[in-house]
N, C-alpha and C positions, 0 to 999 in steps of 0.2 A: 810613577809621576807623569802627568800629562805633558805631551810634547809642546814646545813653544811654536807659535805661528812663525812661519818664515815668509817675510815679505820682501819684495823688490820695489824699487822706486825708479820710474822714468823721470830723470831729473836734468836740470840745467847745471852748469858749473856753480860752485859755491858763490862766486862773486856776482852771479846773475840771478840768484834767488830773490824773490820778493820777501819783505820782512815777515809777512804772515807765514810764508813757507818755511823760513828759518825757525819760526816759533813752533810750527807743527812738527818739524823734524826733531827739534829739541825735546818736545814733549813725548814723542815716540820713545825716546830713550828712557823715560820713566816707567814704561809699561813692562812689567816683569814677565809677561806671558808671550812676548814676541821678540824676535830679533830681526834687524835689518840685514838680510843676507846678500843683497846684491844692489848695486847702483848701475843704472843703464843710461848711457849718454848717447847723444846724437853724434854719429861719426861722420856725417856729411859736412861739407863746407857751408858757409853762409849763403843765403839766397841773394843773388845779384839781380836787381830790377833794372833791366835795360830799356824799359818802355819810356820814351821821352815825355809822354803825357803825365807820368806820375808826378814829376816836379811841378807841372802846371796845376795839377789838382790841388796841391798844397796851398796854392795861392787863391783858390776859389774862396769867396767870402765866408761860406759856411765852414769849410775846413780850417781857414785861418782863425776865425773866431773861436771855434771849438778847441784848437790847439792852444790858443792864447789863454782861454779860460782854464783849461786843465793845468797849465803851467802856473797860473796864479793860485789856484786852489792847493796845489802841492806845496806852495810856499806858505800859505795861510794855515793849512791843516797837515802838519807833519806827522807821519806815522811813527809808532813806537819802533825803536831800533833795537831788536833783540841781541843779546850777547851771542856771538857766533862760535864761541870756543868749543862747545861740545859737538856742534854740527861739523866744525872743521876737523875735529878728531875722527868723527864718524866717516867723513869723506876720505880721510887718510888711511883708515884701517879696513874699510869694507871693500870686498872684492868688487870690481867694476868691469863692464864690457862696453864696447861701442857697437851700435846697431845702425844699419844703413838701409832703411826702408826705401821703396821706390816712391818718389815724389810725383803725385799726379794732381796738380793744382793745389787745393787745400787739403788733399788726402795724403796720408803717409801709409803706404801698403806694405805690410810685413809678410814676405813670402815664407813658405814652410822651411826652406833651406836656411834663411836668415834667422829663424827661430830655434834651430836645432841646439844652439849653444845655451839656450835657457833651460833645457830639460834637466841638465846636470844639477841645477840648484833646487829642484823640487819645491817651487814656490807655491805658497797657499794663495797669495794675491799680490797684485802689483798696484801701487799708487801712481797715478799719472800727473806729472808736473812738467812735462816736456812733450814735444811733437804736436802735430795738428790733428785733424780727424783721423783716428786710428782704425784701419781695416786690415783684414788678413788673418793669418794663422795665430798671431800672438794673442788674439782675444780668447783663444781656447786653451792657452798654455797653463795659467795658474788655476788652481782648483776653484777659487771663488771669484775669478775674473779680474779684470782691470777696473779699478775704482777711480772716479773723477768727480770733483766738485764743480758743479755748474752754479755760479753765483746768480741765480735767478730761479723762479718757479717755472719749471719747464711746461706747465700747463698754459702759462700766459706769456712767457718770455723765453725765446730761444735765440741765441746769438749774444749780442752785447751792444755797448759796454755795460758791465755790471753796475747796477744802481742808478743808471741814467734814465732809462725809459720809464721806470716806475714813477719818477718825479714828473716827467713830461705828461704822462697819462694819468696822474693823480691817483695812484694806487694807495691803499691803506698801509701796506707792508711791503717789505722786500723779501722775496723767497730765496732759498738755497736748496738745490737738489743734489744729493749724493747718489750717484748712479753707477751701476755696473755697465760698462760700455758695450754698445752694439755698434754696427756700422752707421746707424742714423745719428746725425748731429744733435746733441742734447736730447735725444730720444731714447736713451738707454733704459735698462731695467732699473726701476726706482728702488733704492735701498731705504732711504728715508728723506723727508723734507724738513726744513726748518724755516721759521718766519720771524722777521725782525721789524721793529718799528722803523718807519721811514724817516729820513732826514732831508732837509732842503738842499743839502750839498751833495752832489754826485761823489765827490772825493771822500767825504765823511761816510756816506752810505757804503761805498766800496770798501774802505778800510774796516768799517764796523762789521760788515757781513763776512769779510775774509777772515778776520781774527776770531770772531765769535763762532764761525762754523767749524773751527778746529774741533770743538767738542762733539760735533756730529760725527766726525771721522773716528775719534777715540772711542765714543760710545759704541759704534757699530763694530769696531775691532774687538771690543770685549764680547759683544754678542756672538761673533764668529767663534771666538775661543770657547765660549760656553754652549755652542751648538744651537744658537737661537737665530741664525742668519736666514733671512728670507728676502725676496724681491717681488716687485709687482711690475706689470707692464705699464708703460707710459700710455696716457689716454690720447684720443684724437686731438691734434693740434691744428687749429684753423686760422691762426694769426700769421703775420709775415715773419720771415727770418730777420731779426733786428741786426742792424749794422751801425757803424759810426754815423752820427747824425749829420744831416745836411743843414742848410741855412734856416729853414722854417722851424724845425724842432730845436735847433740851437738857440734861436731868438726866443722861443717860448720858454726854454730852460733859463736863459739869462734873466728874463722878466721875473720868473719865480724866485730865482736865486737872490737877485739884488733887492727884491721886495722883502724877503725874509731877512736878509743880511742887514738891511736898514732898520727893520723892525727890532731885530735883536740888539743892535747898537743903541737904539732909542730906549729900549727897556733897561739896558744896563746903566745908561746914563741917568734915567729917571725911574729908578726901581721902586719908587713909592707907588707907582701905578702898575697894575698888571692883573694877572689871573690867579692870584694867590690867596684869596680870602675863602678859606674852607670853613664850612659851618656844619653843625650836626642837626639832623632832622629825625623826628619820631613819627611812625605811622601805625595804623591798626591793621590786624590781620596777618596772614602769611605773605611774606614778600613776593613769593612766586606768583601770587594771584592779585597783588595789590595795585590799585590805581595810585601811582606815585604823586599825582597832583594834589592828593588829599593829605600828604604828609605836612607836619607842622614844624617850622623852624624853632629850635631851642635858642632863646636869647643868650648872647655871650658878650663879654666886655669889649670895649674898644681897645685897639692896640695889640690884639692877639687873634689867632684863629684856633679852632678846635677841629680835630680830625681823628680818624681811626677809632670810632666808639665801640666799646664792648660793655654789655650789661651783665652783671652777676647779681642774682637774687639771693638774699639771705635773711631769714626771719621776717619774710614779708616785705622787705625793703629792696628796691631796685637801685643798685649802685652803678653809676655810669663811670667807666674808666676811659680815658681818652688822651690823645696827644694834645698838649697845650703849647702852642708856638707863640713866642713873644717877638714882635717885629724889632724892637730895640736891641734885643740880645742876639737875634738871628739864630736862635736855638729853641728846642722844645724839651719839655719835661713830661713826665707822666703824672696826671692828676686824676682825682676821683671826686664825684659829687653824688648827691641823692637825687634820683630822677622821680619826679612826681608831678602829675597833671601838666606834662609838657614843658616843665621847667627844671632846672638843676640848681640845687642849693648846697650850701656847706662845701664849696669847692676847696680841695686841699691838694697841694703838690706833694706827691709821695715818693717819686724817684727823680731826683734832680742833682746829678753829680757834675754838671757843667758840660756834659756831652749831649749831643742831639739824641733824643729818645722818641719813640713812636710805637704804634701797634701793641698796646698793652693787653695781650691775650691772657685773660684770667679764666681759670678753670679749676675744677675739683678732680682729684685723683686719690684714691685710697683714703678718703675721709679728710684729706688736707687740701688747702687752697693754694694754688701756685699761679705765677705769672711769668710769661716769657715775653718781655718787651724787645723791640728791635734795638740792637746795640752794635750797629755797623761801625760806629766811630771807635768802639773798643776792640774791634776785630776779633770777636768771639761770640758764641752763644751763651747767654746768661739766663739761668733759671732762678727765680725768686720764690720764696715761701712766705706765706702770711704769718707774721709773728703776732700781730694784733689787728685782725681784719677790720676795716679795709685800709687802715692808715699806716701801719708799720709792716715793713717787709725786710727780709734778710736774704742775702745771696746764698743760694742753696747748692748750686753746681755750675760748672762751665764746661764748654766743649768747643771743638773746632777753633782752637787757638790760631790766630793769625789770619783768619778768613772773615770776609764780609758776608753776613747772612741777613736776609731781609724777610720780615713778615712770617714768623715761624708759627705753624699750627701743630697742635698735639692731638692725637687721636688714639684712644684705647678701643679696639674693635670688639665685636661680640665674642671673640675667642679669648679676650683678655690680652691680646698682643698690642704693645705700644709702638706708635709710629710718630715721626715728626716729618713735616713737609715744609720746605722753604725754598727761596731763591738764593742764588749765590753770585757774588760779584765777580764779573769777568769783563774786561775791556770796558770798564766804566758803566757796566750794564747790570741791573738787578731785576730786569723785567721779562727776560726771554726764556729763562730756564726754570724748571721745577725739579727739585731733588727730593727723594724720599729715603729715610733711614729707619730701620727697625732698631729700637733701643731696649735695653734690659729694664731700665727704670729712668726716672727723672734725674738720677745721679749721673747718668750718661757714661757709665763705665764700659759698656759694650755697645758699639755702634756698628750695625751691619748695613752697608750701602745696598740700595736696590740695584739689581743687575743692569737695568736699563737707564740708570742715571746719566744725564738728566732725563726723567721720564717724559717730559714735555719740553720741546724747544720751539716756542711759539709765543710771541709777545701778545697775541690776542687772547691767551687763556692761561698762561703759565703762573704768573705771580698771584699769591694768595690775596684775597680781597675780603677777608673776614673769617670768623671761626667755622670750622667744619661742624655741622650739626646733624642730628638724626631725626628722621620722621618715618613712622610706621616701619621700623626695622631697616631703613635705607639711609645711607650717608650722603650728604650733599656738601660740596666744596665751593664756596664763593671764590671767584677769581677776577682779577682785573683785566680789562680790555685796553691795551696800550697800542693805539694805532694812529695813523695820520700825523705822526710826529709829535703826538701829545701823550704825556703821562697822565693816567687817570681819565681816559676817554669814556669808560663805561664799566659795567659789571656783568659778569656771567654767574649763573648758578648751574653747577655741574653735578650730576649724580654719579657717584663712584660705583662702577660696575664690577670691577675686579681689583683686588689688592693683595698681593703676596710678594715675596722677594724676587720672583721671576717676572711677574707681569703686573701692569697697571693699566686699567682702562676706565675712562669716564665719558659720560654723555652730557652734552650741553642741553639744559632744559629751557633756559631763557636768558636773553641778554637785555640789558637796559642801558640807555644813554641819558645824558643830562639835558633832556628836552622837556621835562615836566614843569619847569618854571622858566620865565623869561630871564635872560642874561646869565644862565648857568654855563660854566665853561669846563667843568670836570665832575667826576663821580667815580669813586674807586673803593668803596667799602660798604658792607652791609653786615649787620649782626641780627640774625633772624630767630625769633623766639616763638613762632607759630601764631600767637594771638596779637603780637606786636613786633615791630622791628625798629632798629635805628640805622641810619645811613649817614654818610657825609657827602657834601657836594660843594663845589667851588663857584664863586662869583667873582666878578671883576672888582679888585680892590680900588677904592676911590682915592 
């Protein structure tokens, strides 16, 4: 039997842990391939700042405004408060030691003699959640080093505060870097990065990336256990070391924050106006090479929008399946109509159970026709089988009970192996992670998770944006591009390079944004058939 990983944690006291740290420690306890063998606390006393100028700095306009805004946002946007019960038990039962590194400014230097007590625990790795910049012999003690989450992309942001400078500098996303520490601040060996859609609130940004990046740690712990661990060197960094903001960046942030805050309040009060009118368009040719300004809008009734179009051809007829959202009900059902000469006729609602439905992925497998619609509201994956195509469907199987799954794609590859691709809800987010499972059949009796799940942690490319399709023996996966604080900012077409239970690689071929017609505000789906394609795009609702 394979030995469990033995990890240590450089940690604060239980009462001083941030909520996301509590959540991470709690989820570590669910991993059956590791054990938390040691807790390492700071044995030194608190730092006493005797500089008389420190108090005066707090009264400077920039510092005062920044502190006031942080306090306000913490009251407006309260973080999840995890149940500490299991972590409290972990802290009570796990062996612990005190360490007393030499403090040199912002550096904590661990001398060889101080580290001797660690060798008895034979640690595979240490997670850092305490101490400042770590240098010295401790970096060489665990087999796989000391891991630290830097809540920023260390190519463009070193320092802090997390989630602030990305707003001020108008970044598309907020990055997170999981690194194996070296003596260089935020310039360690890169284990993996993740990227999340940006928010207009620094506090919401920070909370979101902190909780979401827990999956980055858990994923790479699994990779270590299965012998897939690797690191890369950090690249040249030519930007400044970011610190707490002064007056000028604080004022710039406040302008952006209150502009978006006011806009959000206005939208909620007058929600009849907004960027929610999705429409379906049809175009000629292969999407990868298409001039999108030549697409034609498919007429649709007032009081509803259509999105997530899928075309299934049978007996020479093109059937268009789509999400049909009714504004008065504030919910969508799955509908189908006949697509002919740029128009859709005989529209019929086929799955309408009172819950919100979307993404009606229709496909053939083994001579039968199936559909996997999004069923997040039911918290499970549902597979439907055509009983009388295209109008009658029956529930065929379910899986992932209690989980929110979005935009499920099915693929049976050239070797006959069946796969499903989807995003999974975590911290109110369905856009940042892509999961892959190998399945025995659409009965879903045997589900084998990909070793590197989530195989992509990047809001720019993770979530499916249409059916996986094949061209000239190669597979292509459409994906959404969720950036700049917007859901459905654009579409990518990605070529799948490698797919097995150990590895997944894809290469982006093209990206497209909603710029092909005036007043478009979103674009998040394509169904490509080679000689024609259907897409959806959003305009401002009047």
